[in-house]
C-alpha positions as a LaTeX table, in Angstrom:
\begin{tabular}{lrrr}
\hline
Residue & $x$ (\AA) & $y$ (\AA) & $z$ (\AA) \\
\hline
Met1 & $-0.24$ & 0.08 & 0.11 \\
Lys2 & 1.13 & 3.41 & $-0.90$ \\
Ile3 & 0.88 & 6.71 & 1.53 \\
Thr4 & 0.77 & 9.77 & $-0.02$ \\
Lys5 & 0.78 & 12.88 & 1.27 \\
Ser6 & $-1.33$ & 15.83 & 0.56 \\
His7 & 0.26 & 19.72 & 0.47 \\
Asn8 & $-3.35$ & 20.62 & 1.28 \\
Leu9 & $-2.96$ & 19.01 & 4.45 \\
Cys10 & $-1.52$ & 19.81 & 7.75 \\
Pro11 & 1.12 & 18.08 & 8.99 \\
Leu12 & 0.20 & 18.67 & 12.83 \\
Cys13 & $-3.55$ & 17.74 & 12.69 \\
Gly14 & $-4.72$ & 16.75 & 9.30 \\
Gly15 & $-6.50$ & 20.08 & 8.81 \\
Thr16 & $-6.77$ & 21.48 & 5.26 \\
Lys17 & $-4.36$ & 24.29 & 4.68 \\
Lys18 & $-5.85$ & 27.68 & 2.58 \\
Lys19 & $-4.26$ & 30.43 & 1.55 \\
Gly20 & $-4.64$ & 33.03 & 4.10 \\
Lys21 & $-2.40$ & 35.53 & 6.61 \\
Thr22 & $-1.34$ & 35.66 & 9.73 \\
Ile23 & 0.31 & 38.00 & 12.62 \\
Phe24 & 4.40 & 38.13 & 13.03 \\
Ala25 & 5.68 & 38.74 & 15.75 \\
Val26 & 9.54 & 39.13 & 16.31 \\
Asp27 & 10.81 & 40.02 & 20.73 \\
Leu28 & 13.79 & 42.36 & 19.83 \\
Gly29 & 15.21 & 41.98 & 23.70 \\
Phe30 & 15.07 & 46.03 & 23.70 \\
Gly31 & 11.55 & 46.40 & 22.13 \\
Val32 & 8.66 & 43.94 & 20.17 \\
Val33 & 8.08 & 43.95 & 16.20 \\
Val34 & 4.76 & 42.96 & 14.86 \\
Val35 & 3.47 & 42.66 & 11.44 \\
Arg36 & 0.50 & 42.23 & 10.32 \\
Glu37 & $-1.91$ & 40.76 & 7.67 \\
Val38 & 1.69 & 38.67 & 6.31 \\
Pro39 & 0.36 & 36.06 & 3.80 \\
Ala40 & 0.90 & 32.87 & 4.74 \\
Thr41 & $-0.49$ & 29.36 & 3.89 \\
Val42 & $-2.73$ & 28.86 & 7.72 \\
Cys43 & $-4.82$ & 25.39 & 8.68 \\
Ser44 & $-8.61$ & 26.15 & 8.97 \\
Gln45 & $-8.34$ & 23.06 & 11.62 \\
Cys46 & $-5.62$ & 24.06 & 13.95 \\
Gly47 & $-4.88$ & 27.81 & 13.20 \\
Ala48 & $-1.05$ & 27.18 & 11.94 \\
Asp49 & 0.59 & 29.12 & 9.60 \\
Trp50 & 3.33 & 28.68 & 6.99 \\
Ile51 & 5.36 & 31.96 & 5.34 \\
Gly52 & 6.94 & 31.96 & 1.77 \\
Asp53 & 10.04 & 32.23 & 1.19 \\
Ser54 & 9.61 & 35.61 & $-0.30$ \\
Val55 & 7.47 & 36.86 & 2.14 \\
Ala56 & 10.05 & 35.91 & 4.57 \\
Lys57 & 12.37 & 38.10 & 2.82 \\
Lys58 & 10.81 & 41.15 & 3.33 \\
Leu59 & 10.13 & 40.14 & 6.67 \\
Glu60 & 13.80 & 40.51 & 7.45 \\
Lys61 & 14.49 & 43.72 & 6.40 \\
Ile62 & 11.09 & 44.98 & 8.27 \\
Val63 & 12.49 & 43.30 & 10.97 \\
Glu64 & 16.14 & 44.96 & 10.55 \\
Glu65 & 15.00 & 48.41 & 9.86 \\
Ala66 & 13.31 & 48.24 & 13.27 \\
Arg67 & 16.23 & 47.70 & 14.92 \\
Lys68 & 18.14 & 50.16 & 13.53 \\
Arg69 & 15.29 & 52.58 & 14.66 \\
His70 & 15.25 & 50.49 & 18.31 \\
Asn71 & 11.67 & 51.43 & 19.09 \\
Leu72 & 9.99 & 50.01 & 22.30 \\
Val73 & 6.73 & 48.67 & 20.24 \\
Glu74 & 6.17 & 48.75 & 15.95 \\
Val75 & 3.19 & 47.91 & 14.12 \\
Met76 & 2.96 & 47.61 & 10.57 \\
Ser77 & 1.04 & 45.66 & 7.67 \\
Leu78 & 2.14 & 43.60 & 5.29 \\
Ser79 & 0.68 & 44.90 & 1.78 \\
Lys80 & 1.33 & 42.27 & $-1.23$ \\
\hline
\end{tabular}
């Protein structure tokens, strides 16, 4: 019997993965960066999320810029 894994199934709970949005947060030690409306693949059952490589690169740039500004709290939205 051949077992196949579906790319549309959550590996954590078996729920369905769909395109959606999530919140990305980073604790910088001196402050926090929160990015809302981040495009991601989200499990409809457990809420687990996965961020694609291109979005992750954008988030890395946002975090680096926030680190330079040294704000205590920085909240922003990521638009596609």
